[in-house]
C-alpha positions as CSV (number, residue, x, y, z in Angstrom):
1,M,-0.2,-0.1,-0.3
2,R,1.6,3.2,-1.0
3,V,0.2,6.4,0.9
4,L,0.9,10.3,0.2
5,L,0.8,13.0,2.9
6,V,0.4,16.3,2.2
7,K,1.4,18.8,5.0
8,L,3.3,21.6,3.6
9,S,3.8,23.9,6.7
10,S,4.4,25.3,9.0
11,L,7.5,23.9,11.3
12,G,5.0,23.2,14.3
13,D,2.4,22.1,12.1
14,V,4.7,19.7,10.2
15,I,5.9,18.4,13.6
16,H,2.5,17.7,15.1
17,T,1.7,15.6,11.8
18,L,4.8,13.2,12.2
19,P,2.9,10.9,14.6
20,V,0.6,9.9,11.6
21,V,3.9,8.0,9.8
22,H,4.2,5.9,13.2
23,D,0.7,5.2,13.3
24,L,0.0,4.1,9.9
25,H,3.5,1.6,10.0
26,Q,1.9,0.3,13.4
27,A,-1.6,-0.4,11.5
28,F,-0.1,-1.3,7.9
29,P,3.3,-3.0,8.2
30,G,5.3,-2.5,5.1
31,M,3.4,0.5,3.9
32,E,5.0,2.9,1.9
33,I,4.7,6.8,2.9
34,D,5.3,9.8,0.7
35,W,5.3,13.5,1.8
36,V,4.8,16.8,0.1
37,V,6.4,19.8,2.0
38,E,7.7,23.1,1.9
39,P,11.6,22.8,1.3
40,S,12.3,24.9,4.7
41,F,11.1,21.8,6.6
42,A,11.8,18.8,4.6
43,S,15.3,18.3,6.7
44,V,12.9,17.5,9.9
45,L,11.1,14.8,7.7
46,Q,14.7,13.6,6.6
47,M,15.2,12.5,10.1
48,H,11.9,10.0,10.1
49,P,13.1,6.8,8.6
50,G,9.6,5.8,8.0
51,L,9.1,8.0,5.2
52,R,9.9,6.4,1.4
53,R,10.3,10.0,0.1
54,I,9.9,13.8,0.6
55,V,8.6,15.8,-2.3
56,P,9.9,19.5,-1.6
57,C,7.1,21.8,-3.0
58,A,7.8,25.8,-2.7
59,L,4.6,27.0,-3.3
60,R,5.2,30.0,-1.4
61,E,8.1,31.1,-3.4
62,W,6.3,30.3,-6.7
63,R,3.5,32.1,-6.1
64,R,5.8,35.5,-5.4
65,A,7.5,34.6,-8.5
66,R,4.8,33.2,-10.6
67,F,6.1,35.2,-13.9
68,N,9.8,34.1,-13.4
69,A,11.1,31.5,-16.0
70,T,13.1,29.7,-13.2
71,A,10.0,29.6,-10.8
72,R,7.7,28.3,-13.5
73,A,10.3,25.7,-14.6
74,Q,10.6,24.6,-11.2
75,M,6.8,24.2,-10.5
76,R,6.7,22.2,-13.6
77,A,9.5,19.9,-12.4
78,F,7.4,19.3,-9.2
79,W,4.4,18.2,-10.9
80,T,6.6,16.0,-13.1
81,L,8.1,14.3,-9.9
82,L,4.5,14.3,-7.9
83,R,2.9,12.5,-10.5
84,Q,5.5,9.9,-11.2
85,E,3.7,7.7,-8.7
86,C,0.2,6.3,-8.1
87,Y,-1.2,6.2,-4.5
88,D,-3.9,3.9,-2.9
89,A,-4.7,6.8,-0.6
90,V,-3.8,10.6,-0.6
91,F,-4.4,12.6,2.3
92,D,-4.8,16.6,2.5
93,L,-3.7,17.0,6.1
94,Q,-3.6,21.2,6.0
95,G,-7.2,22.0,5.0
96,L,-6.3,24.8,2.8
97,S,-7.0,25.3,-0.8
98,K,-3.3,24.9,-1.9
99,S,-2.7,21.8,-0.2
100,A,-6.1,20.5,-1.7
101,L,-4.6,21.5,-5.2
102,V,-1.5,19.2,-4.6
103,A,-3.4,16.5,-3.3
104,R,-5.8,16.8,-6.1
105,M,-2.8,16.6,-8.7
106,A,-1.4,13.5,-7.4
107,K,-2.2,10.5,-9.4
108,L,-4.0,7.4,-7.7
109,T,-4.3,3.6,-8.3
110,P,-7.5,2.8,-9.7
111,Q,-9.1,2.1,-6.2
112,G,-7.2,5.0,-4.8
113,V,-8.9,7.7,-2.6
114,R,-8.2,11.2,-1.6
115,F,-9.1,12.5,1.9
116,A,-9.7,15.9,3.4
117,M,-11.2,17.1,6.7
118,A,-14.8,17.9,6.5
119,N,-14.7,20.8,8.9
120,R,-12.6,23.3,10.8
121,T,-11.0,22.4,14.2
122,L,-10.6,25.1,17.0
123,G,-7.8,27.5,16.2
124,S,-6.7,25.9,13.1
125,S,-7.0,27.5,9.6
126,Y,-9.4,25.8,7.1
127,E,-10.9,26.4,3.9
128,P,-14.4,24.6,3.0
129,L,-13.0,24.3,-0.7
130,T,-10.6,21.5,0.5
131,R,-13.5,18.9,1.0
132,W,-14.8,19.5,-2.5
133,L,-11.6,18.6,-4.2
134,A,-11.3,15.2,-2.3
135,Q,-13.3,12.3,-2.7
136,Q,-14.0,11.5,0.9
137,S,-14.1,14.1,3.7
138,I,-13.7,13.0,7.3
139,A,-15.7,14.7,10.0
140,L,-13.4,15.7,12.9
141,N,-14.2,16.8,16.7
142,P,-13.5,20.5,16.7
143,R,-11.9,20.5,19.9
144,L,-9.0,18.1,18.7
145,S,-5.4,19.2,19.5
146,A,-3.1,20.0,16.8
147,L,-1.3,16.6,17.4
148,Q,-4.5,14.6,17.4
149,R,-6.1,16.0,14.2
150,A,-4.4,14.1,11.7
151,R,-3.9,11.2,13.5
152,H,-7.5,10.9,14.0
153,L,-8.6,11.9,10.4
154,C,-6.2,9.0,9.1
155,A,-7.3,6.2,11.8
156,Q,-11.3,6.9,10.4
157,A,-10.3,7.1,7.1
158,L,-8.4,3.8,7.0
159,H,-10.4,2.3,9.7
160,Y,-7.7,1.5,12.2
161,P,-7.5,1.8,15.9
162,L,-5.6,4.9,17.0
163,P,-2.5,3.7,19.1
164,A,-2.5,5.0,22.6
165,V,1.1,6.2,22.6
166,V,1.9,9.0,20.5
167,N,5.4,8.7,18.7
168,H,7.0,11.3,16.5
169,G,9.6,8.9,15.3
170,L,12.5,11.3,14.8
171,V,16.1,9.6,14.7
172,V,19.1,12.5,14.9
173,P,21.4,10.9,12.6
174,R,25.0,12.6,14.1
175,A,25.4,14.5,17.3
176,L,26.3,18.0,17.6
177,A,28.7,19.2,20.4
178,F,29.7,23.0,21.3
179,S,33.2,24.0,22.1
180,K,33.6,25.8,25.5
181,D,36.7,26.8,24.7
182,S,35.7,28.8,21.3
183,A,34.8,32.2,21.6
184,D,32.2,31.6,18.5
185,A,31.0,28.4,20.0
186,S,31.7,26.4,16.4
187,P,29.8,23.2,16.1
188,I,32.2,20.1,16.3
189,A,31.0,16.9,15.0
190,T,31.1,13.9,17.4
191,P,30.7,10.4,16.3
192,G,27.7,9.6,18.0
193,L,25.4,10.5,21.0
194,P,26.8,10.5,24.6
195,Q,25.6,8.1,26.9
196,T,24.3,11.0,29.2
197,P,23.7,14.6,28.0
198,A,25.7,17.7,29.1
199,R,24.8,20.0,31.7
200,R,23.6,22.4,29.3
201,V,20.1,23.7,28.6
202,A,18.8,25.4,25.4
203,F,16.6,28.6,25.6
204,L,14.2,28.7,22.7
205,M,13.2,32.2,23.0
206,G,12.4,33.1,19.3
207,T,9.1,33.1,17.8
208,S,7.4,34.6,14.9
209,R,4.7,36.5,16.7
210,A,5.7,39.2,19.1
211,D,3.0,38.7,21.4
212,K,4.2,34.9,22.3
213,T,7.5,36.3,23.5
214,W,8.4,36.2,27.3
215,P,10.1,39.5,28.5
216,L,14.2,39.2,28.0
217,S,14.5,40.1,31.9
218,H,12.8,36.7,32.6
219,W,15.0,35.1,30.3
220,V,17.9,36.6,32.2
221,E,16.6,35.7,35.8
222,L,15.6,31.9,34.5
223,G,19.6,31.9,32.9
224,E,20.8,32.8,36.5
225,R,18.7,30.1,38.2
226,F,20.3,27.4,35.9
227,N,23.9,29.0,35.9
228,A,23.6,28.6,39.8
229,S,22.6,25.0,39.4
230,G,25.8,24.1,37.3
231,F,23.8,24.5,33.8
232,E,25.4,26.3,30.8
233,V,22.5,28.3,28.7
234,G,22.7,27.6,25.1
235,L,21.0,30.2,23.2
236,V,19.2,29.6,19.9
237,H,18.6,32.2,16.7
238,G,17.3,32.3,13.7
239,S,17.5,35.7,12.7
240,P,19.2,39.1,13.0
241,S,16.6,40.6,15.8
242,E,16.7,37.0,17.7
243,L,20.6,37.3,17.8
244,E,20.8,40.6,19.3
245,Q,18.0,39.2,21.7
246,C,20.4,36.4,22.6
247,E,23.5,38.7,22.8
248,R,21.6,40.8,25.4
249,V,20.7,37.7,27.6
250,A,24.3,36.3,27.2
251,A,25.9,39.5,28.3
252,Q,24.3,39.2,31.7
253,L,24.9,35.4,32.5
254,V,27.8,33.8,33.7
255,R,27.7,31.0,31.7
256,A,25.9,31.3,28.4
257,T,27.0,30.1,24.8
258,I,25.2,31.7,21.8
259,W,24.9,28.6,19.2
260,P,25.7,29.1,15.6
261,R,22.5,29.7,13.4
262,S,22.0,26.5,11.7
263,S,19.8,24.1,9.8
264,L,17.0,22.6,11.6
265,M,18.8,19.4,11.5
266,E,21.9,20.8,12.9
267,L,19.8,22.2,15.6
268,A,18.2,18.8,16.2
269,Q,21.7,17.5,16.9
270,G,22.5,20.4,19.3
271,L,19.2,20.0,21.1
272,M,20.1,16.1,21.8
273,Q,23.3,17.3,23.4
274,T,21.3,19.2,26.1
275,V,19.4,18.1,29.3
276,G,16.3,19.7,27.7
277,A,14.8,23.2,26.8
278,V,12.8,25.8,27.8
279,G,10.9,27.9,25.2
280,V,7.7,29.8,24.0
281,D,4.9,28.4,21.6
282,S,7.2,28.0,18.4
283,G,8.0,25.5,15.9
284,L,11.5,25.0,18.0
285,S,9.6,24.2,20.8
286,H,7.6,21.5,19.4
287,L,10.7,20.0,17.7
288,A,12.2,19.7,21.5
289,V,9.0,17.7,22.4
290,A,9.3,15.6,19.3
291,L,12.8,14.9,20.3
292,D,11.7,13.4,23.5
293,L,13.7,16.4,25.9
294,V,12.9,17.7,28.8
295,H,10.9,20.7,28.2
296,V,8.9,23.7,29.3
297,Q,6.7,25.5,27.2
298,I,5.5,29.1,28.1
299,Y,2.0,30.1,26.7
300,R,1.1,33.9,26.9
301,F,-2.2,32.6,25.7
302,D,-4.4,29.6,27.1
303,T,-4.1,27.6,24.0
304,A,-1.6,25.0,25.4
305,W,-4.6,22.5,25.3
306,R,-4.3,23.2,21.3
307,T,-0.3,22.8,20.6
308,G,1.2,22.1,23.8
309,P,2.7,18.6,25.0
310,L,0.4,16.0,25.6
311,D,0.5,13.6,28.7
312,C,4.0,13.6,29.3
313,A,5.4,14.0,32.7
314,Y,8.9,15.6,31.8
315,Q,7.2,17.9,29.1
316,R,4.8,20.6,30.4
317,S,3.2,23.8,29.3
318,V,2.9,27.0,31.6
319,F,0.1,29.6,30.8
320,Q,1.4,33.2,31.7
321,P,-1.0,35.9,30.5
322,Q,0.0,39.2,30.3
323,A,-0.5,40.5,33.6
324,L,2.4,38.1,34.9
325,Q,4.8,40.8,33.0
326,H,4.4,42.9,36.1
327,L,5.4,40.2,38.6
328,P,8.6,38.8,37.1
329,S,9.9,37.1,40.0
330,V,6.6,35.1,40.1
331,A,6.4,34.4,36.2
332,V,10.3,33.0,36.4
333,E,9.7,30.9,39.7
334,E,6.5,29.1,38.2
335,V,8.7,28.0,35.1
336,W,11.7,27.1,37.3
337,L,9.8,25.0,39.6
338,T,8.1,23.4,36.5
339,W,11.6,22.7,35.1
340,C,12.6,21.0,38.0
341,Q,9.6,18.8,38.0
342,C,10.0,18.1,34.7
343,L,13.8,17.1,35.1
344,A,12.7,15.0,38.2
345,A,10.3,13.3,36.4
346,K,12.6,12.4,33.5
347,A,15.3,11.0,35.9
348,A,12.4,8.7,37.4
349,S,11.4,7.3,34.0
350,A,15.2,6.7,33.0
351,L,15.5,4.8,36.3
352,S,12.4,2.5,35.6
353,T,13.3,1.6,32.1
354,G,16.9,1.1,32.7
355,G,17.8,4.1,30.3
356,A,20.8,6.7,30.8
357,S,20.0,8.9,33.7
358,V,19.9,12.8,33.3
359,A,21.3,15.4,35.4
360,P,19.8,15.2,39.0
361,S,17.1,18.1,39.7
362,P,18.5,21.3,41.3
363,L,15.7,20.6,44.1
364,E,17.7,17.6,44.8
365,R,21.0,18.9,45.3
């Protein structure tokens, strides 16, 4: 059986859809799964061994340069590549006209079916046109989390029981260490993952929405707590403005390293060299969750039920409305205590399964 998944963007949405691949392989061993995605997120999918083919589709770029000969040639090449295969099932997991068009253009086997969502779920984007371009539309509970929406759609469409365990399935191919002696913290490739992570925590401060950010003064105070407990803070950035924020935080901490700007795969490799991460509601925070790291995710809006970590003792969300900006010590204390609880839960989980230990909770030292 051959299946095509269409989920083009964004980073967080792509990561939330990853468990579908594991679910499908559990239900149908030997299934071949392809995925159409925007090129900037393809490196995340490259870390999933359950995918047979990743088909990059730069629709955003092509629409901006639709009169450019190069863009038109790239688009024609994409359609040719997409239609090289015939699929038994094609899933539009995005629910937008652009994803519906891609799903519609894919070729089916004689018994093949195109599936789409019949309705919008809360907090998600949805365009009703998508269900008319598919052969079957699947009705979903409007209050499904982003992590469960695609899982439920596929399970209902192909009539298999939804696995109880959510498995993102990412396998990071190499480890990446960051030099403590280098002023620019250049990445150093190492042959494999260590048995125990370094006493390092990543701060994922950046987000595409300004109203999701956490004040820099809070990050500094939190970083001071990590430093006092023997942790080095790794600061991640993806733009010049985020780099400037990292520099302002690093200047006030004793042990802080600004990580070099890198690809998503390289960032995943760096994250695997940490105990865990603290971040805001962003694609990189969702990546930390998918990598099964200790993680605290800070929400400025009460939407953690929709995009936050699910049912994991060492991955938790913290809801901090705007009012807490005026109570910085309270806000930082809540995040810090949540981190300590997550760290203790991860250590307990590792001991119960006989896995590698993590750094002890600062509350235990």
